[in-house]
N, C-alpha and C positions, 0 to 999 in steps of 0.2 A: 796724593794722599798716602800712598805706600811709603814714599820717602819720608814724609812727616812722621808716620808711625815708627819707621825704622830709627830715625834720629831721636825721637822722643824716648823710645825704649832703650836705646844705647845710652843716652844721657841719664835717664833715670837709673839704669843698672850701675853705671860707673859711680854716680854720686851716692846711690843707696849703699853700695858695697863699702865705700869709704866712710859713709855716715854710720853704718853698722859698726865698723871697727872703731871709729872714734867714740861712738856711744858706749861701747864696752869699756874703753879707756876712761871716758868721763865717769861712768858709773862706778868702776872699780877703784880708780885712782883719784880723779879730780874732786868728785863730790865729797868723799871722806876728808880730803884735805882742805877744800875751799868752800864747800856748801853748794847747793843747787845753782844759785844765781851766778856766782863767780865761775863755776865750772862751765856753764853755758857761755858766759862771756869769753872764756878762754877758747872754747871749742868753735864758736861761731865764725871767727875770721878764718880759721883753718879750713872748715868745710866750705865756706864761701869761696875761698881761693881754689880749692879742689874743683868745685862746681864751675867756676869761671874757666879754669884750664881745660876741664873735660868738654865744656861747651865749645871752647876755641878749637880743640882738636876735632871734634865731631863736625862742626860747621866748616872747618878747613877741608875736611874730607868730602862732606856732602853739603855744599853751600845752599842756602835757602834765601828767598826774598823775605823781607821783614814780616809780611803777613803769615807766611808759612812757618817762619821761625817762631812767631807768637803762638801759633797752634802747637808747635813742637813743645814749647814751654808749658802750655796749659795741659797738654796730654801727660807730659812728664810729671807735672805737679799732681795730677789726678792719680797716676800710678804711685807716686810717693805717699800721698795721703792714704790710699788704700792699703799699701804695704805697712805703713806705720800703724794704722788702726788694726790690721790683721795681727801684727806682732804684739801689739799692746794686749789684744784679747787672748792670743795663743800663749805667749810667754809670760805675761804678767797677770793673766786671769781676769782682766777687767772686762766689764760689759762695754758695749759701744758708747752708752751714755756716760759711763765712768771715764772712758778715754776722752770723749769730747769735753767733759768737765775739767780735765787737766788744763785746758786752754784758759781757764779763769786765773791761772797762776802765772806770775811774771816770767819765770824761766821758760815756760811753754809758749807764752806770747812772743818772746824773743825768738824762740825756735821757729814759730810760725812766720814771723817776719823774715827770717832767713830763708825759709822755704818759698815765700813769695818772691824774694830776690832771685832765688834759684829759677823760678818760673819765668822771671823777666829777662834773665841773662841771654837766652837765645835771640829774643827780639832786639835787645840792646846791641848785641854783637852784629846781627844782620844789618842793622841800620848804619853801623859805622864801617862795614866792609863793602868792597866793590860788589856790584850786583852779579849774581850767577847768570850764565847764558840761558837764554830761553825764557 
């Protein structure tokens, strides 16, 4: 369980840091130029690539069997959702209900789909990799 928490936290931290930087770029540059939906469509493949690569590096260093990797993805997803809700309330001044209400909008639904893919990547990679010893 300790290794699963370690890998989940490392995965979350790497992708959250990249996502935070990309979110600033999206908000300050892409949204004024392209609008909300196109900005998310431009950002999504970039952050998913970052997530895939981060997952590859982490599981290359700390290999997990598919079941443990699935737990890693779920825990990282929970950290991500908590961090996103926290930032939404702290930085944007939204209530939790207002934050959750954002998911009624297509750009946020696409973002959530990307976050679900982020959660699935560890399991997907563990299934295609040689099994770790033990």
